[in-house]
Backbone of each chain as ProteinMPNN parsed JSONL, in Angstrom:
{"seq_chain_A": "MKKKAKKVFQEGPIAASFVGESIAKHQSKTSIGAHSIFMGQVRADEINGKTVCAINYSAYEEMAEKEFYNLREETFEKFELSCMHIHHSLGKVNVGEICLFVFVSAKHRKVVFEALEFLVEEIKTRIPIFGKEIFEDDSQTWKVNT", "coords_chain_A": {"N_chain_A": [[111.574, 168.158, 21.636], [110.746, 165.629, 19.409], [109.949, 162.225, 19.688], [109.937, 158.944, 18.301], [107.38, 156.396, 18.683], [108.102, 153.856, 21.008], [108.45, 150.405, 21.781], [107.394, 149.341, 24.886], [106.833, 147.118, 26.46], [108.048, 143.925, 27.515], [108.446, 140.381, 27.458], [108.564, 138.651, 30.472], [111.214, 138.974, 33.042], [113.412, 141.907, 33.348], [116.655, 141.799, 32.379], [119.685, 142.196, 34.277], [121.912, 142.499, 32.689], [120.867, 143.63, 30.416], [120.259, 146.175, 31.321], [122.829, 147.093, 31.814], [123.878, 147.022, 29.184], [122.276, 148.966, 28.041], [123.206, 151.256, 29.28], [125.826, 151.27, 28.302], [125.363, 151.796, 25.594], [125.035, 154.495, 25.546], [127.452, 155.736, 25.636], [128.509, 156.852, 23.385], [127.122, 159.147, 23.105], [128.047, 162.036, 23.684], [127.239, 164.514, 24.597], [125.773, 164.193, 26.763], [125.696, 164.503, 30.293], [124.702, 163.463, 32.584], [123.087, 160.642, 33.928], [120.132, 159.001, 35.028], [118.66, 156.331, 36.777], [115.893, 154.179, 37.316], [114.872, 151.223, 38.881], [112.407, 148.862, 39.202], [111.816, 146.315, 41.482], [110.677, 143.039, 42.114], [109.144, 142.371, 45.118], [109.373, 140.312, 48.02], [106.807, 140.289, 49.541], [104.999, 139.818, 52.607], [101.868, 138.555, 53.097], [99.1, 138.117, 55.022], [100.442, 136.006, 56.353], [101.541, 134.588, 54.262], [104.084, 134.268, 51.78], [105.049, 136.276, 49.043], [106.054, 135.01, 45.892], [106.32, 135.608, 43.244], [105.302, 137.932, 40.633], [102.66, 138.147, 38.358], [102.313, 139.842, 35.46], [99.901, 141.658, 33.6], [98.356, 143.59, 30.963], [96.43, 146.28, 29.532], [97.295, 146.363, 26.623], [97.318, 147.916, 24.178], [96.25, 150.377, 24.985], [98.019, 151.021, 27.03], [100.505, 151.25, 25.711], [99.936, 153.494, 24.204], [99.472, 155.381, 26.219], [102.004, 155.37, 27.406], [103.421, 156.502, 25.301], [102.245, 159.09, 25.209], [102.996, 159.963, 27.733], [105.778, 160.019, 27.482], [106.045, 162.083, 25.587], [104.988, 164.247, 27.046], [106.837, 164.346, 29.138], [109.217, 164.962, 27.831], [108.533, 167.502, 27.048], [108.291, 168.826, 29.453], [110.719, 168.554, 30.791], [114.205, 169.108, 30.248], [115.508, 166.854, 28.551], [117.921, 164.545, 27.192], [117.66, 161.878, 26.418], [115.321, 159.122, 26.884], [114.221, 156.136, 28.284], [111.964, 153.482, 28.636], [111.07, 150.455, 30.09], [108.979, 147.692, 30.64], [107.908, 144.754, 32.284], [105.936, 141.956, 31.125], [103.872, 139.161, 31.985], [105.353, 136.505, 33.972], [107.314, 137.494, 36.745], [109.832, 136.827, 38.912], [110.452, 137.118, 42.523], [112.935, 139.475, 43.444], [113.719, 139.9, 40.886], [113.847, 142.224, 38.081], [111.206, 144.356, 37.125], [110.545, 146.788, 36.102], [112.167, 149.301, 34.29], [113.522, 152.382, 34.104], [115.072, 154.978, 32.42], [116.762, 157.908, 32.238], [118.4, 160.655, 30.608], [120.501, 163.561, 30.517], [122.009, 166.844, 30.024], [122.843, 167.927, 32.482], [122.73, 167.235, 36.098], [120.428, 167.872, 37.806], [117.936, 167.895, 36.473], [117.565, 165.245, 35.665], [117.006, 163.814, 38.0], [114.567, 164.921, 38.787], [112.939, 164.439, 36.527], [112.949, 161.667, 36.431], [111.647, 160.887, 38.816], [109.12, 162.004, 38.349], [108.332, 160.512, 36.054], [108.249, 157.817, 37.027], [106.29, 157.947, 39.035], [104.068, 158.716, 37.495], [103.856, 156.519, 35.778], [103.072, 154.548, 37.565], [100.509, 155.432, 38.329], [99.061, 155.985, 36.001], [99.218, 154.079, 33.941], [97.647, 151.319, 32.456], [98.291, 148.618, 33.888], [98.351, 145.416, 35.33], [99.008, 143.612, 38.19], [99.458, 140.387, 39.462], [99.906, 138.886, 42.46], [101.757, 136.047, 43.26], [101.791, 133.367, 45.483], [103.847, 131.212, 47.556], [102.442, 128.843, 47.933], [101.024, 128.622, 45.62], [98.642, 130.036, 45.641], [96.882, 133.109, 44.866], [96.788, 136.729, 44.574], [95.361, 139.902, 43.665], [97.317, 142.747, 43.068], [97.492, 146.134, 44.266], [98.442, 149.394, 43.45], [99.746, 151.741, 45.782]], "CA_chain_A": [[112.125, 167.099, 20.795], [109.772, 164.549, 19.182], [110.557, 160.892, 19.594], [108.965, 157.989, 17.776], [106.877, 155.458, 19.695], [108.948, 152.685, 21.199], [107.729, 149.377, 22.51], [107.802, 149.342, 26.289], [106.66, 145.826, 27.128], [108.804, 142.738, 27.129], [107.974, 139.207, 28.183], [109.441, 138.204, 31.548], [111.997, 139.984, 33.756], [114.418, 142.7, 32.642], [117.945, 141.283, 32.858], [120.685, 143.189, 34.696], [122.816, 142.716, 31.552], [120.168, 144.562, 29.513], [120.451, 147.505, 31.918], [124.237, 147.426, 31.562], [124.044, 147.322, 27.754], [121.623, 150.259, 27.77], [124.144, 152.301, 29.722], [126.968, 151.272, 27.37], [124.937, 152.4, 24.319], [125.033, 155.962, 25.645], [128.815, 156.257, 25.729], [128.798, 157.646, 22.186], [126.363, 160.411, 23.189], [128.939, 162.743, 24.603], [126.663, 165.759, 25.139], [125.133, 163.806, 28.032], [126.573, 164.58, 31.461], [124.054, 162.837, 33.749], [122.07, 159.605, 33.732], [119.494, 158.52, 36.248], [118.001, 155.051, 36.496], [115.05, 153.56, 38.337], [114.503, 149.847, 38.602], [111.432, 148.274, 40.116], [112.151, 144.907, 41.733], [109.559, 142.338, 42.762], [109.449, 142.229, 46.546], [108.768, 139.139, 48.679], [105.893, 140.761, 50.596], [104.259, 138.802, 53.367], [100.462, 138.945, 53.201], [98.358, 137.113, 55.803], [101.291, 134.865, 56.687], [102.073, 133.914, 53.079], [105.121, 135.093, 51.14], [104.965, 136.407, 47.578], [107.256, 134.488, 45.214], [106.399, 136.181, 41.893], [104.137, 138.695, 40.183], [102.315, 137.916, 36.969], [101.815, 141.116, 34.948], [99.157, 141.761, 32.346], [98.083, 145.002, 30.686], [95.64, 146.65, 28.359], [98.535, 146.741, 25.932], [97.158, 149.008, 23.194], [96.076, 151.635, 25.71], [99.237, 151.278, 27.802], [101.541, 151.757, 24.794], [99.53, 154.851, 23.838], [99.714, 156.208, 27.398], [103.464, 155.515, 27.521], [103.831, 157.462, 24.273], [101.828, 160.418, 25.683], [103.815, 160.304, 28.898], [107.104, 160.389, 26.953], [105.935, 163.412, 24.976], [104.808, 165.205, 28.141], [108.076, 164.44, 29.921], [110.183, 165.707, 27.01], [108.144, 168.912, 27.048], [108.422, 169.365, 30.804], [112.104, 168.498, 31.255], [115.194, 169.17, 29.167], [116.208, 165.57, 28.549], [118.525, 164.098, 25.944], [116.913, 160.672, 26.052], [114.44, 158.503, 27.873], [113.89, 154.748, 27.931], [111.091, 152.833, 29.615], [110.812, 149.04, 29.81], [108.167, 147.058, 31.684], [107.679, 143.334, 32.035], [104.629, 141.294, 31.139], [104.064, 137.762, 32.366], [105.829, 136.211, 35.324], [108.602, 138.016, 37.219], [110.07, 136.285, 40.261], [110.979, 138.069, 43.506], [114.351, 139.768, 43.224], [113.954, 140.249, 39.477], [113.438, 143.585, 37.711], [109.987, 144.406, 36.309], [110.438, 148.119, 35.49], [113.457, 149.955, 34.102], [113.344, 153.728, 33.548], [116.426, 155.483, 32.232], [116.733, 159.25, 31.629], [119.717, 161.278, 30.461], [120.48, 164.993, 30.202], [123.317, 167.478, 30.151], [123.2, 168.137, 33.887], [122.133, 166.277, 37.002], [119.171, 168.174, 38.497], [116.76, 167.557, 35.686], [117.343, 163.793, 35.569], [116.355, 163.36, 39.24], [113.162, 165.359, 38.749], [112.226, 163.755, 35.439], [112.821, 160.256, 36.777], [110.587, 160.748, 39.819], [107.872, 162.284, 37.654], [108.0, 159.372, 35.193], [107.909, 156.607, 37.791], [104.987, 158.175, 39.677], [103.036, 158.711, 36.457], [103.699, 155.132, 35.31], [102.311, 153.789, 38.579], [99.101, 155.829, 38.445], [98.372, 156.205, 34.725], [99.329, 153.039, 32.915], [96.801, 150.164, 32.819], [99.042, 147.371, 34.091], [97.73, 144.709, 36.452], [99.935, 142.607, 38.709], [98.861, 139.411, 40.356], [100.947, 138.302, 43.304], [101.653, 134.59, 43.379], [102.422, 132.931, 46.727], [104.581, 129.936, 47.477], [101.508, 127.703, 47.854], [100.307, 128.772, 44.344], [97.477, 130.91, 45.728], [97.175, 134.369, 44.181], [95.965, 137.885, 44.906], [95.644, 141.047, 42.804], [98.051, 143.817, 43.724], [97.011, 147.488, 43.973], [99.457, 150.409, 43.781], [99.288, 152.689, 46.805]], "C_chain_A": [[111.097, 165.961, 20.644], [110.514, 163.219, 19.035], [109.515, 159.928, 19.048], [108.556, 156.993, 18.875], [107.801, 154.247, 19.783], [108.157, 151.668, 22.001], [108.285, 149.271, 23.927], [107.809, 147.928, 26.873], [107.611, 144.762, 26.6], [108.339, 141.573, 28.002], [109.012, 138.822, 29.244], [110.284, 139.328, 32.128], [112.967, 140.748, 32.848], [115.775, 142.313, 33.233], [118.874, 142.428, 33.258], [121.634, 143.503, 33.538], [122.2, 143.685, 30.544], [120.34, 145.996, 29.996], [121.875, 147.988, 31.629], [124.482, 147.805, 30.108], [123.412, 148.663, 27.393], [122.539, 151.405, 28.167], [125.288, 152.422, 28.711], [126.621, 151.966, 26.058], [125.005, 153.92, 24.347], [126.435, 156.569, 25.68], [129.198, 157.098, 24.525], [128.081, 158.993, 22.21], [127.04, 161.344, 24.187], [128.43, 164.12, 25.047], [125.973, 165.478, 26.475], [126.151, 163.899, 29.169], [125.992, 163.887, 32.672], [123.017, 161.816, 33.309], [121.407, 159.363, 35.076], [118.628, 157.322, 35.89], [117.106, 154.659, 37.659], [114.785, 152.131, 37.909], [113.518, 149.381, 39.66], [111.73, 146.796, 40.238], [110.992, 144.245, 42.472], [109.957, 141.934, 44.181], [108.711, 141.018, 47.122], [107.902, 139.602, 49.848], [105.269, 139.584, 51.321], [102.84, 139.302, 53.567], [99.705, 137.803, 53.873], [99.165, 135.827, 56.027], [101.868, 134.124, 55.491], [103.034, 134.851, 52.347], [104.967, 135.082, 49.625], [106.229, 135.805, 46.956], [107.384, 135.004, 43.784], [105.197, 137.086, 41.662], [103.924, 138.389, 38.709], [101.644, 139.18, 36.424], [101.015, 140.937, 33.662], [98.827, 143.234, 32.146], [97.062, 145.125, 29.57], [96.679, 147.25, 27.429], [98.385, 147.919, 24.971], [97.051, 150.351, 23.91], [97.354, 152.011, 26.456], [100.335, 151.842, 26.891], [101.219, 153.196, 24.391], [99.791, 155.817, 25.005], [101.212, 156.434, 27.623], [103.967, 156.544, 26.518], [103.49, 158.885, 24.718], [102.699, 160.885, 26.844], [105.226, 160.722, 28.477], [107.074, 161.806, 26.392], [105.835, 164.488, 26.058], [106.115, 165.438, 28.893], [109.14, 165.209, 29.147], [109.845, 167.196, 26.973], [108.46, 169.59, 28.379], [109.893, 169.489, 31.248], [113.058, 168.501, 30.06], [116.054, 167.906, 29.161], [116.825, 165.291, 27.188], [117.875, 162.805, 25.475], [116.215, 160.033, 27.235], [114.092, 157.09, 27.404], [113.042, 154.145, 29.038], [110.859, 151.388, 29.163], [110.026, 148.453, 30.966], [107.903, 145.611, 31.293], [106.204, 143.01, 31.889], [104.895, 139.838, 31.49], [104.725, 137.672, 33.733], [107.213, 136.803, 35.61], [108.772, 137.558, 38.663], [110.583, 137.36, 41.214], [112.488, 138.235, 43.275], [114.671, 140.117, 41.783], [113.359, 141.625, 39.178], [112.221, 143.542, 36.779], [109.811, 145.758, 35.626], [111.827, 148.745, 35.447], [113.199, 151.292, 33.413], [114.715, 154.405, 33.556], [116.335, 156.85, 31.546], [118.138, 159.857, 31.63], [119.559, 162.735, 30.055], [121.896, 165.549, 30.31], [123.774, 167.527, 31.604], [122.314, 167.333, 34.831], [120.72, 166.602, 37.491], [117.944, 167.66, 37.76], [116.511, 166.041, 35.624], [116.673, 163.241, 36.833], [114.858, 163.677, 39.192], [112.359, 164.589, 37.704], [111.975, 162.291, 35.795], [111.69, 160.048, 37.787], [109.216, 160.965, 39.185], [107.427, 161.065, 36.849], [107.526, 158.157, 35.987], [106.536, 156.769, 38.459], [103.856, 158.125, 38.651], [102.786, 157.288, 35.93], [102.814, 154.362, 36.283], [100.829, 154.156, 38.592], [98.349, 155.825, 37.116], [98.303, 155.019, 33.781], [98.541, 151.787, 33.332], [97.557, 148.834, 32.794], [98.483, 146.735, 35.365], [98.65, 143.586, 36.906], [99.22, 141.664, 39.66], [99.973, 138.749, 41.151], [100.691, 136.802, 43.478], [102.427, 134.169, 44.628], [103.056, 131.553, 46.551], [103.655, 128.722, 47.37], [100.624, 127.764, 46.598], [99.013, 129.577, 44.435], [97.881, 132.282, 45.193], [96.271, 135.487, 44.67], [96.344, 139.053, 44.005], [96.26, 142.165, 43.61], [97.443, 145.167, 43.322], [98.106, 148.479, 44.358], [98.912, 151.401, 44.797], [100.059, 153.995, 46.672]], "O_chain_A": [[110.638, 165.402, 21.639], [111.541, 163.114, 18.364], [108.325, 160.09, 19.316], [109.279, 156.781, 19.849], [108.222, 153.691, 18.769], [107.297, 152.03, 22.804], [109.491, 149.128, 24.13], [108.676, 147.583, 27.676], [107.929, 144.71, 25.412], [107.898, 141.764, 29.135], [110.197, 138.686, 28.94], [110.11, 140.492, 31.766], [113.297, 140.308, 31.746], [116.014, 142.477, 34.43], [118.85, 143.499, 32.65], [122.108, 144.632, 33.412], [122.908, 144.46, 29.9], [120.538, 146.914, 29.2], [122.091, 149.139, 31.25], [125.189, 148.77, 29.816], [123.931, 149.403, 26.558], [122.63, 152.409, 27.461], [125.669, 153.524, 28.316], [127.464, 152.642, 25.468], [125.032, 154.563, 23.298], [126.579, 157.79, 25.746], [130.086, 157.947, 24.605], [128.402, 159.881, 21.42], [126.663, 161.428, 25.356], [129.116, 164.817, 25.793], [125.634, 166.398, 27.219], [127.291, 163.451, 29.047], [126.676, 163.725, 33.682], [122.185, 162.081, 32.442], [122.033, 159.5, 36.127], [117.96, 157.295, 34.856], [117.484, 154.781, 38.824], [114.511, 151.853, 36.741], [113.77, 149.495, 40.86], [111.882, 146.099, 39.235], [110.398, 144.849, 43.365], [110.96, 141.256, 44.403], [107.57, 140.74, 46.753], [108.224, 139.341, 51.007], [105.041, 138.517, 50.752], [102.636, 140.368, 54.149], [99.67, 136.68, 53.371], [98.644, 134.718, 55.907], [102.598, 133.147, 55.659], [102.826, 136.063, 52.3], [104.781, 134.033, 49.008], [107.338, 136.054, 47.428], [108.441, 134.858, 43.171], [104.205, 137.024, 42.39], [104.866, 138.373, 37.916], [100.553, 139.551, 36.86], [101.393, 140.18, 32.768], [98.999, 144.038, 33.062], [96.859, 144.206, 28.778], [96.922, 148.456, 27.43], [99.227, 148.817, 24.951], [97.67, 151.335, 23.506], [97.727, 153.183, 26.506], [101.016, 152.799, 27.259], [102.121, 154.022, 24.253], [100.272, 156.931, 24.799], [101.639, 157.531, 27.982], [104.832, 157.359, 26.836], [104.326, 159.784, 24.625], [103.086, 162.051, 26.922], [105.799, 161.655, 29.038], [107.95, 162.621, 26.677], [106.515, 165.512, 25.991], [106.457, 166.569, 29.239], [109.878, 166.009, 29.722], [110.732, 168.045, 26.881], [108.84, 170.759, 28.428], [110.256, 170.408, 31.983], [112.746, 167.961, 28.998], [117.166, 167.886, 29.689], [116.32, 165.742, 26.16], [117.575, 162.643, 24.292], [116.472, 160.346, 28.398], [113.712, 156.888, 26.25], [113.355, 154.277, 30.221], [110.502, 151.131, 28.014], [110.355, 148.68, 32.131], [107.701, 145.293, 30.121], [105.339, 143.688, 32.446], [106.007, 139.34, 31.313], [104.675, 138.602, 34.537], [108.151, 136.637, 34.829], [107.949, 137.868, 39.524], [111.091, 138.393, 40.774], [113.202, 137.283, 42.961], [115.772, 140.579, 41.485], [112.499, 142.124, 39.903], [112.198, 142.808, 35.792], [109.029, 145.88, 34.683], [112.565, 148.723, 36.432], [112.718, 151.334, 32.281], [115.42, 154.403, 34.565], [115.884, 156.943, 30.404], [118.945, 159.607, 32.525], [118.62, 163.103, 29.35], [122.843, 164.835, 30.64], [124.921, 167.217, 31.923], [121.275, 166.812, 34.425], [119.888, 165.699, 37.584], [117.041, 167.07, 38.351], [115.362, 165.61, 35.538], [115.869, 162.313, 36.754], [114.011, 162.84, 39.505], [111.241, 164.144, 37.967], [110.913, 161.744, 35.494], [110.873, 159.141, 37.631], [108.273, 160.216, 39.443], [106.278, 160.636, 36.951], [106.514, 157.544, 35.647], [105.722, 155.846, 38.449], [102.8, 157.551, 38.919], [101.645, 156.907, 35.67], [101.922, 153.62, 35.874], [99.982, 153.298, 38.838], [97.127, 155.678, 37.101], [97.429, 154.96, 32.917], [98.742, 151.259, 34.426], [97.479, 148.054, 31.845], [98.184, 147.422, 36.341], [99.027, 142.718, 36.118], [98.478, 142.09, 40.545], [100.871, 138.127, 40.584], [99.585, 136.363, 43.792], [103.578, 134.563, 44.813], [102.837, 130.849, 45.565], [104.027, 127.7, 46.793], [99.615, 127.065, 46.506], [98.349, 129.785, 43.42], [99.068, 132.586, 45.079], [95.15, 135.251, 45.119], [97.505, 139.19, 43.619], [95.79, 142.495, 44.699], [96.949, 145.334, 42.208], [98.641, 148.415, 45.465], [97.769, 151.847, 44.695], [99.827, 154.93, 47.439]]}, "seq_chain_B": "MNLKIKYFGMIAEITGKKEENLVSEIGDTEEITQLLALKYPAMENLEYKIAVDQEIILSKQNLTEKSVIALLPPFSGG", "coords_chain_B": {"N_chain_B": [[71.759, 147.838, 20.487], [75.061, 146.815, 19.625], [77.681, 146.107, 21.642], [81.165, 146.173, 22.29], [83.013, 144.89, 24.88], [85.873, 145.016, 26.87], [87.691, 143.128, 29.282], [89.808, 143.276, 32.154], [92.495, 142.11, 34.31], [91.426, 141.423, 37.624], [88.783, 141.661, 36.952], [88.448, 140.338, 34.539], [88.745, 137.814, 35.514], [86.473, 137.524, 37.112], [84.411, 137.737, 35.233], [85.117, 135.693, 33.649], [86.066, 135.877, 31.115], [87.918, 137.559, 28.473], [86.902, 139.403, 26.775], [83.678, 140.53, 25.578], [80.7, 140.605, 23.545], [78.009, 142.668, 23.988], [74.628, 142.723, 23.514], [72.392, 145.169, 23.688], [70.22, 147.757, 24.958], [71.813, 149.763, 25.79], [72.932, 153.078, 26.296], [74.728, 154.762, 27.467], [77.675, 155.087, 29.608], [77.055, 154.78, 32.318], [74.918, 153.071, 32.323], [76.11, 150.746, 31.551], [77.595, 150.035, 33.804], [75.473, 149.455, 35.536], [74.214, 147.32, 34.205], [76.242, 145.374, 34.13], [76.641, 144.879, 36.822], [74.33, 143.532, 37.415], [74.573, 141.296, 35.789], [77.013, 140.2, 36.607], [77.236, 139.695, 39.739], [79.392, 139.879, 41.556], [80.78, 142.045, 40.765], [79.62, 144.295, 41.673], [80.484, 145.761, 43.986], [82.986, 146.417, 43.305], [85.999, 148.226, 42.652], [86.567, 150.084, 39.786], [87.763, 151.517, 36.667], [86.406, 153.015, 33.729], [87.291, 152.772, 30.388], [86.856, 154.407, 27.34], [87.357, 153.888, 24.034], [90.114, 153.752, 24.611], [90.528, 155.853, 26.367], [90.365, 157.008, 29.625], [87.315, 157.566, 31.204], [85.838, 160.294, 32.92], [83.398, 161.154, 33.615], [79.91, 160.416, 33.028], [79.383, 159.011, 29.838], [78.22, 159.109, 26.494], [77.567, 156.349, 24.28], [78.548, 154.745, 21.232], [77.888, 152.447, 18.551], [80.405, 151.827, 17.66], [82.108, 152.211, 19.748], [84.852, 151.25, 21.801], [84.899, 149.591, 24.705], [86.439, 149.399, 27.871], [87.008, 147.74, 30.915], [88.704, 148.594, 33.744], [90.463, 147.457, 36.428], [92.038, 148.532, 39.603], [95.318, 149.92, 39.045], [98.568, 148.344, 38.902], [101.209, 148.604, 38.086], [104.838, 148.66, 37.661]], "CA_chain_B": [[73.124, 148.186, 20.09], [76.035, 145.749, 19.855], [78.831, 146.758, 22.262], [82.311, 145.316, 22.594], [83.575, 145.254, 26.184], [87.083, 144.274, 27.239], [87.875, 142.99, 30.732], [91.216, 143.099, 32.53], [92.84, 141.796, 35.7], [90.457, 140.656, 38.42], [87.471, 141.711, 36.299], [88.45, 139.236, 33.571], [88.542, 136.575, 36.288], [85.077, 137.468, 37.551], [83.534, 137.482, 34.089], [85.554, 134.446, 33.025], [86.439, 136.101, 29.71], [88.696, 138.779, 28.249], [86.002, 140.386, 26.154], [82.42, 139.996, 25.088], [79.803, 141.527, 22.856], [76.721, 142.752, 24.657], [73.574, 143.32, 22.692], [71.428, 145.746, 24.618], [69.775, 149.118, 24.63], [72.688, 150.665, 26.534], [73.273, 154.289, 25.566], [75.845, 155.469, 28.098], [78.564, 154.27, 30.447], [76.411, 154.443, 33.601], [74.067, 151.903, 32.103], [77.011, 149.578, 31.501], [77.866, 149.673, 35.191], [74.267, 148.818, 36.095], [73.981, 146.039, 33.541], [77.263, 144.395, 34.518], [76.411, 144.514, 38.226], [73.26, 142.529, 37.4], [75.082, 140.085, 35.131], [78.095, 139.651, 37.429], [77.027, 140.318, 41.061], [80.666, 140.126, 42.241], [81.347, 143.322, 40.309], [78.862, 145.427, 42.19], [81.241, 146.597, 44.923], [84.374, 146.447, 42.861], [86.463, 149.521, 42.152], [87.17, 150.021, 38.462], [87.578, 152.663, 35.788], [85.959, 152.644, 32.39], [87.939, 153.481, 29.282], [86.148, 154.357, 26.057], [88.362, 154.13, 22.986], [91.429, 153.863, 25.274], [90.632, 157.038, 27.224], [89.583, 156.824, 30.846], [86.269, 158.587, 31.275], [85.712, 160.832, 34.274], [81.962, 161.295, 33.888], [79.058, 159.629, 32.128], [79.649, 159.296, 28.42], [77.358, 158.391, 25.545], [78.307, 155.335, 23.531], [78.044, 154.4, 19.901], [78.136, 151.066, 18.136], [81.836, 151.627, 17.39], [82.914, 152.447, 20.962], [85.512, 150.113, 22.446], [84.806, 149.857, 26.142], [87.312, 148.527, 28.663], [86.859, 147.867, 32.362], [90.064, 148.513, 34.277], [90.613, 147.462, 37.889], [93.165, 149.382, 40.031], [96.583, 149.626, 38.364], [99.649, 147.921, 39.792], [102.462, 148.509, 37.334], [106.056, 149.09, 38.349]], "C_chain_B": [[74.079, 147.04, 20.465], [77.345, 146.377, 20.376], [79.938, 145.76, 22.559], [82.921, 145.797, 23.913], [84.774, 144.372, 26.492], [87.224, 144.258, 28.759], [89.344, 142.729, 31.04], [91.347, 142.71, 33.997], [91.755, 140.999, 36.398], [89.065, 140.678, 37.782], [87.356, 140.594, 35.247], [88.253, 137.896, 34.286], [87.084, 136.408, 36.701], [84.161, 137.109, 36.38], [83.891, 136.164, 33.393], [85.915, 134.618, 31.553], [87.185, 137.418, 29.573], [87.886, 139.839, 27.522], [84.707, 139.713, 25.767], [81.636, 141.073, 24.365], [78.467, 141.504, 23.58], [75.735, 143.415, 23.706], [72.536, 143.86, 23.659], [71.082, 147.167, 24.193], [70.644, 150.164, 25.336], [73.046, 151.896, 25.691], [74.434, 155.03, 26.183], [76.58, 154.57, 29.096], [77.948, 153.932, 31.811], [75.541, 153.198, 33.475], [74.895, 150.621, 32.009], [77.276, 149.08, 32.913], [76.673, 148.933, 35.804], [74.051, 147.425, 35.509], [74.969, 144.978, 34.008], [77.105, 143.966, 35.979], [75.292, 143.476, 38.329], [73.778, 141.198, 36.861], [76.148, 139.39, 35.985], [78.013, 140.284, 38.822], [78.332, 140.647, 41.8], [81.267, 141.469, 41.848], [80.707, 144.527, 40.964], [79.688, 146.344, 43.097], [82.706, 146.757, 44.547], [84.746, 147.84, 42.357], [87.055, 149.322, 40.755], [86.926, 151.311, 37.695], [87.098, 152.145, 34.435], [86.74, 153.469, 31.376], [87.07, 153.313, 28.046], [87.153, 154.779, 24.994], [89.72, 154.499, 23.599], [91.628, 155.152, 26.06], [89.779, 156.787, 28.457], [88.549, 157.946, 30.944], [86.082, 159.018, 32.728], [84.245, 161.094, 34.619], [81.201, 160.506, 32.824], [79.301, 160.016, 30.672], [78.719, 158.484, 27.535], [78.2, 157.451, 24.689], [77.702, 155.162, 22.153], [78.41, 152.954, 19.626], [79.634, 150.783, 17.987], [82.706, 151.787, 18.639], [83.565, 151.153, 21.432], [85.58, 150.428, 23.933], [85.733, 148.896, 26.871], [87.083, 148.798, 30.142], [88.196, 147.582, 33.028], [90.062, 148.542, 35.794], [91.816, 148.313, 38.291], [94.495, 148.936, 39.405], [97.647, 149.182, 39.37], [100.931, 147.686, 39.012], [103.647, 148.929, 38.18], [106.511, 148.124, 39.377]], "O_chain_B": [[73.912, 146.389, 21.496], [78.031, 147.088, 19.643], [79.684, 144.647, 23.019], [83.296, 146.961, 24.046], [84.706, 143.147, 26.39], [86.919, 145.24, 29.435], [90.037, 142.048, 30.285], [90.45, 142.941, 34.809], [91.226, 140.031, 35.851], [88.253, 139.794, 38.053], [86.298, 139.985, 35.09], [87.669, 136.965, 33.731], [86.53, 135.31, 36.651], [83.255, 136.286, 36.515], [83.087, 135.597, 32.654], [86.056, 133.635, 30.825], [87.098, 138.286, 30.441], [88.159, 141.033, 27.645], [84.636, 138.49, 25.643], [81.865, 142.27, 24.539], [77.868, 140.444, 23.761], [75.971, 144.501, 23.176], [71.879, 143.096, 24.366], [71.592, 147.688, 23.201], [70.245, 151.322, 25.46], [73.415, 151.772, 24.524], [75.071, 155.845, 25.516], [76.156, 153.449, 29.381], [78.285, 152.904, 32.399], [75.446, 152.387, 34.396], [74.417, 149.54, 32.355], [77.198, 147.884, 33.194], [76.835, 147.926, 36.493], [73.745, 146.476, 36.23], [74.595, 143.831, 34.253], [77.402, 142.824, 36.329], [75.305, 142.635, 39.228], [73.473, 140.129, 37.389], [76.186, 138.163, 36.078], [78.655, 141.305, 39.066], [78.372, 141.593, 42.587], [82.164, 141.972, 42.525], [81.192, 145.65, 40.827], [79.599, 147.567, 42.988], [83.541, 147.17, 45.351], [83.945, 148.535, 41.732], [87.94, 148.488, 40.565], [86.026, 152.089, 38.011], [87.351, 151.001, 34.057], [86.839, 154.691, 31.487], [86.606, 152.214, 27.743], [87.72, 155.871, 25.044], [90.381, 155.438, 23.155], [92.759, 155.512, 26.387], [88.615, 156.401, 28.35], [88.875, 159.123, 30.788], [86.16, 158.201, 33.645], [83.898, 161.239, 35.792], [81.778, 160.003, 31.86], [79.41, 161.194, 30.333], [78.464, 157.309, 27.801], [79.37, 157.711, 24.411], [76.514, 155.398, 21.936], [79.152, 152.328, 20.383], [80.08, 149.649, 18.163], [83.908, 151.528, 18.592], [82.931, 150.099, 21.463], [86.222, 151.388, 24.36], [85.804, 147.715, 26.53], [86.979, 149.95, 30.564], [88.752, 146.491, 32.903], [89.695, 149.555, 36.39], [92.55, 148.776, 37.419], [94.759, 147.743, 39.256], [97.63, 149.588, 40.533], [101.647, 146.71, 39.238], [103.49, 149.481, 39.269], [107.525, 148.355, 40.035]]}, "name": "protein", "num_of_chains": 2, "seq": "MKKKAKKVFQEGPIAASFVGESIAKHQSKTSIGAHSIFMGQVRADEINGKTVCAINYSAYEEMAEKEFYNLREETFEKFELSCMHIHHSLGKVNVGEICLFVFVSAKHRKVVFEALEFLVEEIKTRIPIFGKEIFEDDSQTWKVNTMNLKIKYFGMIAEITGKKEENLVSEIGDTEEITQLLALKYPAMENLEYKIAVDQEIILSKQNLTEKSVIALLPPFSGG"}
């Protein structure tokens, strides 16, 4: 199934209400029997005695949108999904707020678990997004995915 | 040759700019690494990937005047 390119990035955190509305939009799609959702939340890590209070995200946007598009196509080929939605924040996201929202739906449950894990891992390693952790004293450090 | 190079994340901080045009005799991506390490000593031991025309390159690649080069530090999305 071919899907058109959708914009992934949005400025600032992803609201819990947005997640709820996304779920509600699928109630009319009655061939779906299983949804799976991943949300990445900014964690108050302690680094060298200082606590993270936010992450400021930037990206090579043109390349990232292209990679997201390729990843969507690959995922639709690999897994039998009905739909797939990916949203990622740019700019400042405070601790406790959502910076990544991945939502997959299919007829049955098994495929949504597998597809979701695949997508999240690929997003972390393939997409040129750069997060800078901001501490309570305004000092900053660049984050690296492990 | 006139090359356009984009910088991201901590690399943009080191260079103090998001992109620049370099006029030089550079013909491939290895020469870019050498030139930038001379221009910005802080980049010498830094881990980064090079993308040419939005594709990450895995080995040395020849460049043309139209190539868009991007230097990408480790990713931290999600």
